[in-house]
N, CA, C and O atoms as a MOPAC input file, in Angstrom:
PM7 MOZYME 1SCF
protein

 N    184.23400 1    79.85500 1   294.98300 1
 C    184.58700 1    80.96100 1   294.12200 1
 C    185.47900 1    80.48400 1   292.97500 1
 O    185.38300 1    81.01800 1   291.87000 1
 N    186.32800 1    79.51100 1   293.20300 1
 C    187.18300 1    78.99600 1   292.13000 1
 C    186.35900 1    78.45200 1   290.97300 1
 O    186.69800 1    78.65700 1   289.80800 1
 N    185.27200 1    77.75600 1   291.30100 1
 C    184.41800 1    77.20200 1   290.24300 1
 C    183.77800 1    78.31900 1   289.44300 1
 O    183.74200 1    78.25000 1   288.21500 1
 N    183.26800 1    79.35300 1   290.11200 1
 C    182.67400 1    80.49100 1   289.40100 1
 C    183.70700 1    81.14100 1   288.49200 1
 O    183.40400 1    81.47400 1   287.34700 1
 N    184.90600 1    81.31900 1   288.98500 1
 C    185.95700 1    81.94500 1   288.19700 1
 C    186.32300 1    81.10000 1   286.97500 1
 O    186.51900 1    81.63700 1   285.88500 1
 N    186.41400 1    79.79200 1   287.15300 1
 C    186.72700 1    78.91800 1   286.01300 1
 C    185.63900 1    79.01200 1   284.93900 1
 O    185.94500 1    79.02300 1   283.74700 1
 N    184.38800 1    79.07900 1   285.35300 1
 C    183.29200 1    79.19600 1   284.39100 1
 C    183.33800 1    80.54300 1   283.67800 1
 O    183.24400 1    80.59200 1   282.45200 1
 N    183.48000 1    81.62000 1   284.41700 1
 C    183.48500 1    82.95500 1   283.82500 1
 C    184.65500 1    83.11300 1   282.85700 1
 O    184.52500 1    83.80200 1   281.84500 1
 N    185.76800 1    82.50200 1   283.14300 1
 C    186.93000 1    82.59600 1   282.24600 1
 C    186.69900 1    81.90900 1   280.89800 1
 O    187.49800 1    82.08100 1   279.97800 1
 N    185.61900 1    81.13500 1   280.76900 1
 C    185.30800 1    80.49700 1   279.48100 1
 C    184.35200 1    81.35000 1   278.63900 1
 O    184.12300 1    81.05700 1   277.46600 1
 N    183.80700 1    82.38900 1   279.23200 1
 C    182.87900 1    83.25700 1   278.51700 1
 C    183.60800 1    84.06300 1   277.45400 1
 O    184.81600 1    84.28500 1   277.53500 1
 N    182.84600 1    84.49600 1   276.45800 1
 C    183.37600 1    85.34700 1   275.38700 1
 C    182.67000 1    86.70300 1   275.46400 1
 O    181.72400 1    86.95600 1   274.71900 1
 N    183.12800 1    87.56500 1   276.36100 1
 C    182.45600 1    88.86000 1   276.49700 1
 C    182.57000 1    89.68500 1   275.22300 1
 O    183.57100 1    89.63000 1   274.50900 1
 N    181.52900 1    90.44100 1   274.96200 1
 C    181.49000 1    91.30300 1   273.77600 1
 C    181.78000 1    92.74300 1   274.19400 1
 O    181.26300 1    93.22400 1   275.20300 1
 N    182.59900 1    93.41000 1   273.42000 1
 C    182.87200 1    94.81900 1   273.70800 1
 C    181.70600 1    95.71500 1   273.29500 1
 O    181.60800 1    96.86200 1   273.73000 1
 N    180.83800 1    95.18600 1   272.46300 1
 C    179.64800 1    95.93400 1   272.05100 1
 C    178.47100 1    95.50600 1   272.91800 1
 O    178.25700 1    94.30700 1   273.09800 1
 N    177.70600 1    96.43900 1   273.45700 1
 C    176.51300 1    96.06400 1   274.22800 1
 C    175.59900 1    95.17200 1   273.40000 1
 O    175.40500 1    95.40500 1   272.20700 1
 N    175.03900 1    94.15000 1   274.03800 1
 C    174.14200 1    93.20600 1   273.35800 1
 C    172.78600 1    93.23200 1   274.04400 1
 O    172.71000 1    93.13800 1   275.26900 1
 N    171.72300 1    93.35800 1   273.27200 1
 C    170.37500 1    93.25900 1   273.82600 1
 C    169.88300 1    91.84300 1   273.54600 1
 O    169.67700 1    91.46200 1   272.39300 1
 N    169.69800 1    91.06500 1   274.61900 1
 C    169.30100 1    89.66300 1   274.48200 1
 C    168.76000 1    89.15800 1   275.81000 1
 O    168.76200 1    89.86600 1   276.81700 1
 N    168.29500 1    87.90600 1   275.78500 1
 C    167.82800 1    87.25300 1   276.99600 1
 C    169.00100 1    86.77800 1   277.84200 1
 O    170.16600 1    86.99700 1   277.51200 1
 N    168.65500 1    86.12200 1   278.93700 1
 C    169.66600 1    85.60300 1   279.85500 1
 C    169.84500 1    84.11300 1   279.64000 1
 O    168.90900 1    83.41600 1   279.24800 1
 N    171.05600 1    83.62300 1   279.89800 1
 C    171.36700 1    82.20000 1   279.78100 1
 C    172.09800 1    81.74900 1   281.03300 1
 O    172.72500 1    82.54700 1   281.73000 1
 N    172.00400 1    80.45900 1   281.30200 1
 C    172.73500 1    79.87500 1   282.42200 1
 C    174.23100 1    80.03500 1   282.15900 1
 O    174.69500 1    79.81600 1   281.04100 1
 N    174.97200 1    80.41200 1   283.17700 1
 C    176.41600 1    80.61600 1   283.05000 1
 C    177.14000 1    79.34700 1   282.64200 1
 O    178.20500 1    79.40600 1   282.02700 1
 N    176.57200 1    78.20900 1   282.97800 1
 C    177.24900 1    76.94400 1   282.70500 1
 C    176.71500 1    76.24000 1   281.46300 1
 O    177.47000 1    76.00600 1   280.52000 1
 N    175.43800 1    75.90100 1   281.44500 1
 C    174.89500 1    75.09700 1   280.33900 1
 C    174.35300 1    75.94800 1   279.19300 1
 O    174.05000 1    75.42500 1   278.12000 1
 N    174.23100 1    77.25100 1   279.41500 1
 C    173.74900 1    78.21400 1   278.41700 1
 C    172.26300 1    78.08300 1   278.09200 1
 O    171.81000 1    78.61700 1   277.07900 1
 N    171.49900 1    77.38500 1   278.92600 1
 C    170.05500 1    77.27600 1   278.74400 1
 C    169.41400 1    78.64300 1   278.94600 1
 O    169.72200 1    79.31200 1   279.93200 1
 N    168.52600 1    79.08500 1   278.03900 1
 C    167.82100 1    80.36200 1   278.23800 1
 C    166.96000 1    80.29600 1   279.50300 1
 O    166.38600 1    79.25100 1   279.80800 1
 N    166.87000 1    81.40300 1   280.23500 1
 C    166.07700 1    81.42100 1   281.45800 1
 C    165.50200 1    82.79800 1   281.73300 1
 O    165.99800 1    83.81700 1   281.25100 1
 N    164.43800 1    82.79400 1   282.52500 1
 C    163.79200 1    84.04100 1   282.93600 1
 C    163.95400 1    84.29500 1   284.42600 1
 O    163.67100 1    85.38800 1   284.91700 1
 N    164.40800 1    83.28400 1   285.13100 1
 C    164.64600 1    83.37000 1   286.56700 1
 C    165.85500 1    82.48600 1   286.84400 1
 O    166.00700 1    81.43500 1   286.22100 1
 N    166.71800 1    82.89800 1   287.77200 1
 C    167.95000 1    82.14000 1   287.97500 1
 C    168.50000 1    82.33200 1   289.37800 1
 O    168.10100 1    83.23200 1   290.11700 1
 N    169.42500 1    81.45700 1   289.71000 1
 C    170.23500 1    81.64000 1   290.91300 1
 C    171.28000 1    82.69100 1   290.58200 1
 O    171.97700 1    82.58800 1   289.57200 1
 N    171.38500 1    83.69200 1   291.42600 1
 C    172.33800 1    84.78800 1   291.23400 1
 C    173.48200 1    84.63800 1   292.24600 1
 O    173.26800 1    84.67200 1   293.45800 1
 N    174.67600 1    84.47500 1   291.72600 1
 C    175.90500 1    84.46300 1   292.53700 1
 C    176.70400 1    85.69600 1   292.14100 1
 O    176.50900 1    86.24100 1   291.05400 1
 N    177.60300 1    86.14000 1   293.01700 1
 C    178.44200 1    87.28500 1   292.71000 1
 C    179.89500 1    86.86400 1   292.66900 1
 O    180.37800 1    86.16000 1   293.55500 1
 N    180.58000 1    87.29800 1   291.64200 1
 C    182.01300 1    87.07300 1   291.52700 1
 C    182.68900 1    88.43400 1   291.49100 1
 O    182.41800 1    89.25100 1   290.61200 1
 N    183.56200 1    88.66700 1   292.44800 1
 C    184.34500 1    89.89600 1   292.50000 1
 C    185.75300 1    89.50100 1   292.89500 1
 O    186.17400 1    89.70300 1   294.03400 1
 N    186.48300 1    88.92900 1   291.93100 1
 C    187.81900 1    88.40700 1   292.21400 1
 C    188.59000 1    88.18900 1   290.92500 1
 O    188.00200 1    88.02300 1   289.85600 1
 N    189.88600 1    88.19200 1   291.03300 1
 C    190.79400 1    87.84600 1   289.93500 1
 C    190.48100 1    88.56700 1   288.62600 1
 O    190.55200 1    87.98000 1   287.54700 1
 N    190.13400 1    89.85100 1   288.73900 1
 C    189.91700 1    90.65300 1   287.54400 1
 C    188.53800 1    90.55400 1   286.93200 1
 O    188.34200 1    90.96600 1   285.78800 1
 N    187.56700 1    90.01200 1   287.67100 1
 C    186.17800 1    89.94600 1   287.19300 1
 C    185.25700 1    90.46700 1   288.29200 1
 O    185.46800 1    90.20500 1   289.47600 1
 N    184.24100 1    91.20200 1   287.88100 1
 C    183.17100 1    91.62800 1   288.78500 1
 C    181.88700 1    91.47600 1   287.99100 1
 O    181.58800 1    92.28000 1   287.10900 1
 N    181.12800 1    90.43300 1   288.31400 1
 C    179.94300 1    90.11900 1   287.52300 1
 C    179.00200 1    89.20700 1   288.29500 1
 O    179.44200 1    88.41200 1   289.12500 1
 N    177.70200 1    89.32100 1   288.01900 1
 C    176.80600 1    88.28300 1   288.52100 1
 C    177.00100 1    87.02400 1   287.68500 1
 O    177.29800 1    87.10100 1   286.49300 1
 N    176.83700 1    85.88700 1   288.30600 1
 C    176.92400 1    84.59400 1   287.62200 1
 C    175.58700 1    83.91000 1   287.85700 1
 O    175.20800 1    83.65700 1   289.00100 1
 N    174.86300 1    83.60600 1   286.76700 1
 C    173.51100 1    83.06100 1   286.85900 1
 C    173.50400 1    81.57600 1   286.53600 1
 O    174.08300 1    81.14000 1   285.54100 1
 N    172.83700 1    80.80300 1   287.39600 1
 C    172.68100 1    79.36700 1   287.17200 1
 C    171.20900 1    78.99500 1   287.08800 1
 O    170.37600 1    79.52800 1   287.82100 1
 N    170.90000 1    78.06600 1   286.17600 1
 C    169.57400 1    77.46000 1   286.14200 1
 C    169.47600 1    76.52600 1   287.35800 1
 O    170.49800 1    76.21000 1   287.96700 1
 N    168.26600 1    76.08100 1   287.72200 1
 C    168.13600 1    75.19300 1   288.89200 1
 C    168.98000 1    73.91800 1   288.78900 1
 O    169.54700 1    73.48200 1   289.79000 1
 N    169.07400 1    73.31200 1   287.59600 1
 C    169.86700 1    72.08700 1   287.45300 1
 C    171.35500 1    72.34300 1   287.71200 1
 O    171.99700 1    71.59100 1   288.44500 1
 N    171.89500 1    73.39200 1   287.11500 1
 C    173.31600 1    73.69100 1   287.31400 1
 C    173.59000 1    74.17300 1   288.74300 1
 O    174.67500 1    73.94100 1   289.27500 1
 N    172.61700 1    74.83800 1   289.36400 1
 C    172.78200 1    75.25000 1   290.75900 1
 C    172.93500 1    74.02200 1   291.65800 1
 O    173.77700 1    74.01200 1   292.55600 1
 N    172.12200 1    72.98800 1   291.42000 1
 C    172.24800 1    71.74900 1   292.20700 1
 C    173.63100 1    71.13700 1   292.02800 1
 O    174.26800 1    70.71800 1   292.99500 1
 N    174.08700 1    71.09000 1   290.78200 1
 C    175.41800 1    70.53500 1   290.50200 1
 C    176.50500 1    71.39200 1   291.13900 1
 O    177.47900 1    70.86300 1   291.67300 1
 N    176.34600 1    72.70600 1   291.08600 1
 C    177.32300 1    73.61500 1   291.68700 1
 C    177.40800 1    73.38500 1   293.19100 1
 O    178.50200 1    73.27700 1   293.74700 1
 N    176.25300 1    73.30900 1   293.84700 1
 C    176.23900 1    73.12300 1   295.30500 1
 C    176.80100 1    71.77200 1   295.73300 1
 O    177.37300 1    71.64200 1   296.81600 1
 N    176.63400 1    70.76800 1   294.87500 1
 C    177.14000 1    69.43400 1   295.23000 1
 C    178.59700 1    69.24200 1   294.80000 1
 O    179.20200 1    68.21100 1   295.09400 1
 N    179.16100 1    70.24000 1   294.10100 1
 C    180.53500 1    70.13600 1   293.63500 1
 C    180.69200 1    69.28200 1   292.39600 1
 O    181.80300 1    68.88000 1   292.05100 1
 N    179.57500 1    68.99900 1   291.71700 1
 C    179.60300 1    68.11800 1   290.54800 1
 C    179.38200 1    68.85700 1   289.23200 1
 O    179.10200 1    68.23400 1   288.20800 1
 N    179.50500 1    70.16000 1   289.25500 1
 C    179.28900 1    70.91000 1   288.02000 1
 C    180.47100 1    70.66200 1   287.08600 1
 O    181.62600 1    70.63300 1   287.51200 1
 N    180.15800 1    70.48500 1   285.81200 1
 C    181.19500 1    70.23300 1   284.81100 1
 C    181.24500 1    71.39000 1   283.83000 1
 O    180.21100 1    71.88200 1   283.37800 1
 N    182.43300 1    71.81000 1   283.51100 1
 C    182.63300 1    72.84600 1   282.50600 1
 C    183.88600 1    72.46800 1   281.73400 1
 O    184.97800 1    72.36800 1   282.29200 1
 N    183.70000 1    72.26100 1   280.44600 1
 C    184.78700 1    71.74900 1   279.62500 1
 C    185.27000 1    72.74000 1   278.57400 1
 O    186.22300 1    72.45400 1   277.84800 1
 N    184.63500 1    73.88800 1   278.48300 1
 C    185.06200 1    74.87100 1   277.49400 1
 C    186.43400 1    75.44100 1   277.86200 1
 O    186.74700 1    75.58400 1   279.04400 1
 N    187.24600 1    75.76300 1   276.86600 1
 C    188.56900 1    76.32600 1   277.15500 1
 C    188.48300 1    77.76300 1   277.65600 1
 O    187.52000 1    78.47500 1   277.37000 1
 N    189.48400 1    78.17400 1   278.39300 1
 C    189.55700 1    79.54200 1   278.88900 1
 C    189.76600 1    80.49800 1   277.72100 1
 O    190.52000 1    80.20300 1   276.79400 1
 N    189.09800 1    81.63700 1   277.77300 1
 C    189.22600 1    82.67200 1   276.74000 1
 C    190.19900 1    83.72900 1   277.25700 1
 O    189.99600 1    84.29300 1   278.33200 1
 N    191.23300 1    83.99100 1   276.50600 1
 C    192.21900 1    85.01000 1   276.88200 1
 C    191.71700 1    86.37700 1   276.43600 1
 O    191.29200 1    86.55000 1   275.29400 1
 N    191.76900 1    87.34000 1   277.34100 1
 C    191.28700 1    88.68500 1   277.05300 1
 C    192.37200 1    89.68100 1   277.44700 1
 O    192.91300 1    89.61300 1   278.55000 1
 N    192.68500 1    90.60200 1   276.54700 1
 C    193.67300 1    91.63900 1   276.83900 1
 C    193.00700 1    92.75200 1   277.64300 1
 O    192.17800 1    93.49600 1   277.12000 1
 N    193.36700 1    92.85700 1   278.88600 1
 C    192.79000 1    93.90500 1   279.74400 1
 C    193.38700 1    95.27300 1   279.43500 1
 O    192.90900 1    96.28500 1   279.94800 1
 N    194.41700 1    95.31600 1   278.61000 1
 C    195.00300 1    96.59700 1   278.21500 1
 C    194.13300 1    97.30700 1   277.18300 1
 O    194.17700 1    98.53200 1   277.06600 1
 N    193.34500 1    96.54100 1   276.43700 1
 C    192.54400 1    97.14200 1   275.36500 1
 C    191.05200 1    96.85100 1   275.47900 1
 O    190.24600 1    97.64300 1   274.99100 1
 N    190.65800 1    95.74700 1   276.10200 1
 C    189.25100 1    95.33800 1   276.12300 1
 C    188.38900 1    96.36700 1   276.85400 1
 O    188.73300 1    96.82500 1   277.94300 1
 N    187.26300 1    96.72000 1   276.23300 1
 C    186.23200 1    97.51500 1   276.89300 1
 C    186.60500 1    98.93400 1   277.23600 1
 O    186.02900 1    99.51000 1   278.15900 1
 N    187.53700 1    99.51200 1   276.53500 1
 C    187.95500 1   100.87900 1   276.84800 1
 C    187.45300 1   101.88600 1   275.82000 1
 O    187.96000 1   103.00600 1   275.75300 1
 N    186.47300 1   101.50400 1   275.02800 1
 C    186.00000 1   102.36500 1   273.94500 1
 C    184.82300 1   103.27200 1   274.34600 1
 O    184.37600 1   104.09000 1   273.54200 1
 N    184.32700 1   103.13400 1   275.56200 1
 C    183.22100 1   103.98500 1   276.00800 1
 C    183.73500 1   105.38200 1   276.32100 1
 O    184.85400 1   105.53500 1   276.81200 1
 N    182.93100 1   106.40000 1   276.04200 1
 C    183.30000 1   107.75300 1   276.48100 1
 C    183.38800 1   107.79100 1   278.00900 1
 O    182.77400 1   106.96800 1   278.68900 1
 N    184.13800 1   108.73100 1   278.53400 1
 C    184.34300 1   108.83200 1   279.98700 1
 C    183.01900 1   108.93900 1   280.74300 1
 O    182.89000 1   108.38800 1   281.83600 1
 N    182.03900 1   109.63600 1   280.18000 1
 C    180.74900 1   109.80100 1   280.86700 1
 C    180.02400 1   108.46600 1   281.01000 1
 O    179.39800 1   108.21500 1   282.04000 1
 N    180.10000 1   107.60700 1   279.99500 1
 C    179.46000 1   106.29200 1   280.04800 1
 C    180.23200 1   105.38000 1   281.00000 1
 O    179.62900 1   104.66400 1   281.79900 1
 N    181.55100 1   105.40400 1   280.91800 1
 C    182.36900 1   104.58200 1   281.81800 1
 C    182.05800 1   104.91500 1   283.27400 1
 O    182.01200 1   104.02500 1   284.12300 1
 N    181.84800 1   106.18500 1   283.55800 1
 C    181.50700 1   106.62000 1   284.92000 1
 C    180.16100 1   106.02500 1   285.35200 1
 O    180.02100 1   105.57200 1   286.48900 1
 N    179.17300 1   106.02500 1   284.45200 1
 C    177.85600 1   105.46200 1   284.76800 1
 C    177.93200 1   103.94500 1   284.96700 1
 O    177.27200 1   103.39800 1   285.85000 1
 N    178.72700 1   103.27900 1   284.15400 1
 C    178.89300 1   101.82500 1   284.30400 1
 C    179.54700 1   101.50800 1   285.64000 1
 O    179.12800 1   100.58000 1   286.33200 1
 N    180.57000 1   102.27000 1   286.00700 1
 C    181.25300 1   102.06600 1   287.29200 1
 C    180.28900 1   102.30700 1   288.45200 1
 O    180.30800 1   101.57400 1   289.44000 1
 N    179.44500 1   103.33700 1   288.33100 1
 C    178.47700 1   103.64700 1   289.39200 1
 C    177.45600 1   102.52200 1   289.54200 1
 O    177.06500 1   102.19000 1   290.66100 1
 N    177.02000 1   101.93000 1   288.42400 1
 C    176.04300 1   100.83100 1   288.49200 1
 C    176.63000 1    99.63600 1   289.23800 1
 O    175.96000 1    99.05600 1   290.09300 1
 N    177.85700 1    99.26400 1   288.93000 1
 C    178.45100 1    98.09700 1   289.59400 1
 C    178.86900 1    98.40700 1   291.02900 1
 O    178.97400 1    97.49500 1   291.84900 1
 N    179.10800 1    99.66900 1   291.34100 1
 C    179.47700 1   100.04800 1   292.70800 1
 C    178.31600 1    99.85000 1   293.68000 1
 O    178.53300 1    99.71900 1   294.88500 1
 N    177.09100 1    99.82800 1   293.16800 1
 C    175.91100 1    99.63200 1   294.02800 1
 C    175.69000 1    98.17000 1   294.41500 1
 O    174.87600 1    97.88300 1   295.29200 1
 N    176.40000 1    97.24800 1   293.77400 1
 C    176.19200 1    95.82400 1   294.04500 1
 C    176.71000 1    95.42900 1   295.41800 1
 O    177.74600 1    95.91800 1   295.86900 1
 N    175.98600 1    94.54900 1   296.06800 1
 C    176.45300 1    93.92100 1   297.31100 1
 C    177.01300 1    92.55300 1   296.92700 1
 O    176.29200 1    91.55600 1   296.91800 1
 N    178.29600 1    92.51900 1   296.61400 1
 C    178.90100 1    91.27700 1   296.12100 1
 C    179.13500 1    90.25700 1   297.23200 1
 O    179.57200 1    89.13900 1   296.95900 1
 N    178.85200 1    90.62500 1   298.47200 1
 C    178.96000 1    89.68800 1   299.59300 1
 C    177.62600 1    88.97500 1   299.86100 1
 O    177.54100 1    88.09000 1   300.71300 1
 N    176.61200 1    89.37200 1   299.13300 1
 C    175.26100 1    88.82600 1   299.30400 1
 C    175.23300 1    87.32500 1   299.02000 1
 O    175.92300 1    86.83800 1   298.12500 1
 N    174.43500 1    86.60900 1   299.78600 1
 C    174.27900 1    85.17100 1   299.55800 1
 C    173.54400 1    84.93200 1   298.24200 1
 O    172.72800 1    85.76000 1   297.83700 1
 N    173.81600 1    83.82100 1   297.57300 1
 C    173.10300 1    83.52100 1   296.32700 1
 C    171.59400 1    83.48800 1   296.55600 1
 O    171.12000 1    83.06000 1   297.60800 1
 N    170.85300 1    83.94900 1   295.55300 1
 C    169.40000 1    83.93200 1   295.66500 1
 C    168.78300 1    83.59400 1   294.31600 1
 O    169.35200 1    83.87600 1   293.26100 1
 N    167.59700 1    82.98000 1   294.37800 1
 C    166.85900 1    82.60800 1   293.17200 1
 C    165.81700 1    83.68600 1   292.91600 1
 O    164.91300 1    83.89300 1   293.72500 1
 N    165.94900 1    84.37500 1   291.77900 1
 C    165.03300 1    85.47600 1   291.49300 1
 C    165.04800 1    85.80600 1   290.00500 1
 O    165.83900 1    85.26100 1   289.23600 1
 N    164.14600 1    86.71800 1   289.61900 1
 C    164.12400 1    87.21000 1   288.24400 1
 C    165.27100 1    88.20800 1   288.07100 1
 O    165.91900 1    88.60500 1   289.04000 1
 N    165.50200 1    88.59300 1   286.84800 1
 C    166.57100 1    89.53500 1   286.53700 1
 C    166.05400 1    90.95800 1   286.68100 1
 O    164.88600 1    91.23500 1   286.40800 1
 N    166.93500 1    91.86100 1   287.11300 1
 C    166.54700 1    93.25600 1   287.29400 1
 C    167.60400 1    94.17500 1   286.68600 1
 O    168.78000 1    93.82600 1   286.58600 1
 N    167.15200 1    95.34600 1   286.29000 1
 C    168.02500 1    96.36100 1   285.71100 1
 C    168.95900 1    96.91700 1   286.78200 1
 O    168.52000 1    97.23400 1   287.88800 1
 N    170.23600 1    97.03500 1   286.45900 1
 C    171.22200 1    97.56800 1   287.40400 1
 C    171.10000 1    99.07600 1   287.58800 1
 O    171.77400 1    99.64800 1   288.44500 1
 N    170.25900 1    99.72300 1   286.80300 1
 C    170.05300 1   101.16100 1   286.96100 1
 C    168.74800 1   101.45500 1   287.69700 1
 O    168.75900 1   102.13000 1   288.72700 1
 N    167.62400 1   100.95700 1   287.18000 1
 C    166.32100 1   101.33400 1   287.74400 1
 C    165.67700 1   100.23100 1   288.59600 1
 O    164.70200 1   100.49100 1   289.30100 1
 N    166.20900 1    99.01000 1   288.53800 1
 C    165.65900 1    97.91800 1   289.33700 1
 C    164.46700 1    97.21200 1   288.72000 1
 O    163.91000 1    96.29400 1   289.32200 1
 N    164.06800 1    97.63100 1   287.52000 1
 C    162.92000 1    97.02300 1   286.83900 1
 C    163.20600 1    95.55300 1   286.53700 1
 O    164.30800 1    95.19000 1   286.12800 1
 N    162.17900 1    94.71100 1   286.75100 1
 C    162.30200 1    93.30000 1   286.37100 1
 C    162.30100 1    93.19400 1   284.85800 1
 O    161.62600 1    93.96600 1   284.17600 1
 N    163.05200 1    92.24500 1   284.33500 1
 C    163.15600 1    92.12900 1   282.88000 1
 C    163.52300 1    90.71400 1   282.47200 1
 O    164.10600 1    89.95700 1   283.24800 1
 N    163.17000 1    90.36700 1   281.23400 1
 C    163.52400 1    89.06600 1   280.66200 1
 C    164.61000 1    89.20900 1   279.60800 1
 O    165.35600 1    88.26600 1   279.34400 1
 N    164.69700 1    90.37600 1   279.01400 1
 C    165.75700 1    90.70700 1   278.06100 1
 C    166.46600 1    91.92900 1   278.60300 1
 O    165.86800 1    92.75000 1   279.29900 1
 N    167.75100 1    92.04800 1   278.27800 1
 C    168.51900 1    93.16200 1   278.82400 1
 C    169.66900 1    93.52100 1   277.91100 1
 O    170.09700 1    92.73600 1   277.06500 1
 N    170.15800 1    94.73800 1   278.11200 1
 C    171.43300 1    95.12800 1   277.52300 1
 C    172.51600 1    94.53500 1   278.42000 1
 O    172.59800 1    94.86300 1   279.60300 1
 N    173.33100 1    93.67700 1   277.86100 1
 C    174.47500 1    93.08700 1   278.56100 1
 C    175.68100 1    93.93100 1   278.15300 1
 O    176.06000 1    93.96200 1   276.98200 1
 N    176.27800 1    94.61100 1   279.12600 1
 C    177.33600 1    95.56400 1   278.82500 1
 C    178.59100 1    95.20900 1   279.62100 1
 O    178.59100 1    95.23700 1   280.85200 1
 N    179.64900 1    94.87800 1   278.90300 1
 C    180.95200 1    94.60100 1   279.51600 1
 C    181.80500 1    95.85800 1   279.43900 1
 O    181.82400 1    96.54600 1   278.41900 1
 N    182.50200 1    96.14700 1   280.51300 1
 C    183.42400 1    97.27200 1   280.52400 1
 C    184.69600 1    96.86300 1   281.25200 1
 O    184.78300 1    95.78200 1   281.83500 1
 N    185.65900 1    97.73700 1   281.20300 1
 C    186.95100 1    97.49900 1   281.83500 1
 C    187.15400 1    98.61200 1   282.85400 1
 O    187.36000 1    99.77000 1   282.49300 1
 N    187.09300 1    98.24800 1   284.12800 1
 C    187.25700 1    99.22100 1   285.20100 1
 C    188.64100 1    99.02400 1   285.81800 1
 O    188.80800 1    98.25700 1   286.76600 1
 N    189.61700 1    99.71900 1   285.27300 1
 C    191.00900 1    99.64300 1   285.74500 1
 C    191.53100 1    98.21200 1   285.78700 1
 O    192.16400 1    97.79700 1   286.75700 1
 N    191.25300 1    97.45500 1   284.70700 1
 C    191.75500 1    96.08600 1   284.59100 1
 C    190.79300 1    95.01200 1   285.06600 1
 O    191.05500 1    93.82400 1   284.87500 1
 N    189.68500 1    95.40600 1   285.68100 1
 C    188.66300 1    94.44500 1   286.10100 1
 C    187.54400 1    94.44700 1   285.06300 1
 O    186.98100 1    95.49900 1   284.75700 1
 N    187.22300 1    93.28000 1   284.52300 1
 C    186.13500 1    93.16500 1   283.55800 1
 C    184.82300 1    93.09000 1   284.31800 1
 O    184.64900 1    92.24100 1   285.19200 1
 N    183.90200 1    93.98100 1   283.98000 1
 C    182.63800 1    94.12900 1   284.69800 1
 C    181.49400 1    93.97500 1   283.70400 1
 O    181.51400 1    94.56600 1   282.62400 1
 N    180.47800 1    93.16200 1   284.08300 1
 C    179.28400 1    93.03500 1   283.24700 1
 C    178.08200 1    93.55500 1   284.01000 1
 O    177.75800 1    93.06900 1   285.09400 1
 N    177.41700 1    94.55900 1   283.42700 1
 C    176.18700 1    95.09000 1   284.00600 1
 C    175.04200 1    94.80900 1   283.05100 1
 O    175.24800 1    94.55600 1   281.86300 1
 N    173.82100 1    94.85700 1   283.59400 1
 C    172.62200 1    94.56900 1   282.80600 1
 C    171.64700 1    95.72800 1   282.95900 1
 O    171.34800 1    96.17300 1   284.06700 1
 N    171.15700 1    96.20600 1   281.81300 1
 C    170.22200 1    97.32300 1   281.81600 1
 C    168.95900 1    96.95600 1   281.05300 1
 O    169.00200 1    96.20400 1   280.07900 1
 N    167.83700 1    97.49600 1   281.51000 1
 C    166.59100 1    97.34400 1   280.76700 1
 C    166.74200 1    98.04700 1   279.41700 1
 O    167.71400 1    98.76200 1   279.17600 1
 N    165.77500 1    97.83100 1   278.55900 1
 C    165.85400 1    98.37700 1   277.19800 1
 C    166.06300 1    99.88900 1   277.19400 1
 O    166.91700 1   100.39700 1   276.46700 1
 N    165.29000 1   100.60200 1   277.99700 1
 C    165.37700 1   102.06500 1   278.00200 1
 C    166.67200 1   102.57900 1   278.60900 1
 O    167.33000 1   103.43900 1   278.02300 1
 N    167.05100 1   102.06100 1   279.78400 1
 C    168.27400 1   102.54500 1   280.43100 1
 C    169.51300 1   102.18600 1   279.62500 1
 O    170.44400 1   102.98600 1   279.53500 1
 N    169.53700 1   101.00000 1   279.04000 1
 C    170.68500 1   100.60300 1   278.23300 1
 C    170.85000 1   101.48500 1   277.01600 1
 O    171.96300 1   101.88400 1   276.67400 1
 N    169.75000 1   101.78800 1   276.36500 1
 C    169.81200 1   102.65700 1   275.17600 1
 C    170.27500 1   104.05400 1   275.58300 1
 O    171.14100 1   104.64700 1   274.93900 1
 N    169.69000 1   104.56200 1   276.65400 1
 C    170.01600 1   105.92300 1   277.09700 1
 C    171.45500 1   106.02300 1   277.59700 1
 O    172.16100 1   106.97600 1   277.26900 1
 N    171.89100 1   105.04200 1   278.39000 1
 C    173.19200 1   105.14500 1   279.03200 1
 C    174.35000 1   104.75100 1   278.12200 1
 O    175.42900 1   105.34000 1   278.19900 1
 N    174.13600 1   103.77900 1   277.27900 1
 C    175.26400 1   103.23100 1   276.52500 1
 C    175.22600 1   103.51000 1   275.03400 1
 O    176.27700 1   103.65200 1   274.40900 1
 N    174.06300 1   103.58900 1   274.46500 1
 C    174.00700 1   103.74200 1   273.02000 1
 C    173.87400 1   105.20400 1   272.60400 1
 O    174.54200 1   105.65400 1   271.67400 1
 N    173.01300 1   105.93600 1   273.29400 1
 C    172.80600 1   107.33300 1   272.91700 1
 C    174.05700 1   108.17600 1   273.15300 1
 O    174.32400 1   109.12600 1   272.41600 1
 N    174.82500 1   107.81600 1   274.19400 1
 C    176.01700 1   108.61900 1   274.52700 1
 C    177.29000 1   108.06000 1   273.89800 1
 O    178.29700 1   108.76300 1   273.81900 1
 N    177.25800 1   106.81000 1   273.45200 1
 C    178.49700 1   106.20000 1   272.91200 1
 C    178.78700 1   106.68300 1   271.51900 1
 O    179.78100 1   106.27600 1   270.91800 1

């Protein structure tokens, strides 16, 4: 878990929802299928995706990450969503089984479960915990853009 946390702390989360493909958490290689790990610790709740190469390095303890840690103010980050949207984002992440063992699979929408290659990547702040959820094109537009 320490390695996952060190990697996630180097990310630059966006307060604005982004519609884009998925990348490896470590090497940033674009991917359509990945190893899914869960991080729910130290102020982060997010899936962490690895390509097969980085997954091998992670499992062997040889993964390298040299990017500096990004400082984020939890007092202000991600608090711009209306209460109705924040509630939906919290509900989506509440359905996650963060104790689940890592698995290699395609990406799915956190709302409807649809498989997808591109998604709305949405970061929010749930009482000081930074949370990233992923929505298909339709659910992301409906849940985050139409109501925001």
